[in-house]
Structures are given as structure tokens and as C-alpha cells.
N, C-alpha and C positions, 0 to 999 in steps of 0.2 A: 529329730525323729520324723520320718515321713508321715504325711497326713493320713495315708491309708493305714499304716501301722498304728498310729495314735488312735484312730477311730476303732480299730479292731481291739486294741488294748482297753479302751473305754467300754466297748460293748461287752467284752468278757468280764470286766470288773462288775458291771451292772448285773450281768447274768449270775455271777458268783454270789453277789449280795442277796439276790432274790431266790436262789435255788434252794429247794427243800429236799430234793431227792439226793441222798448221799452219793450214789454212783454218778449222777450227772454233775454234782458239785465237784467230785474228784476229776472228772473229764475236763471240766471247765478250768480247773486249777492247772492241770497238766498242759492244756492248750495255751493258757496265759504264760506259763513258764517257757513254752516253746517260742512264743512271740517275743518274749523278753530276751531269750537266748539268741534268737536271730538278730535282734537289735544290737546285742553286745558284739556280734561279729562285724557289724557295720561300723562300730565305734572303736577303732583300734586304740585309742587313748583311754578307754574306760578302765577304771581300777577295780570295779566290783566283779568278782568272779562267783558265778552261781553254779554249784555242783549239780550234776544230773540228778533228777528226782525220780524215784520209783513210785508206782502207784501203790498206795498203802492197802493193806488187807482190810477186809470188812470189819468195822467196829461193831461190837455187840454190847448194848447197854445191859447192865445187870437188872434182873427182875427184882423189884422190891416188894 
């Protein structure tokens, strides 16, 4: 993995762990998946296939 890609991957993971806003969390997850997908294209011998992911709808917690 290229150094720049690895740094971006780490930065996104750290952001995901700290993120409290659901929309920003979703955005960070999608961005991480894009970085990982780009890396898969660079590794022709990779066996893991990640299907494209759609942004989920808003989750609404039930009022108790």
C-alpha cells in the first residue's frame, strides 16, 4: 500500500471512530470504502471483492 494511501486510510479510520454526527459518519465510511476500492484496483492479485455500497437512509431511533 502506498504511503499516502495508508495515511489517508488511517486518518479516515480515526475520524470514523471519533465522529458523532451520523451524516458525517456516513460520509467518512463512504470515503474509506472508496480509498479501499482504489487500492483493490492497484492489487490485481487481491481476492477480496467489496461490492459498491449505497449511502444508507437516515436512521431514526424510536422515542421511548
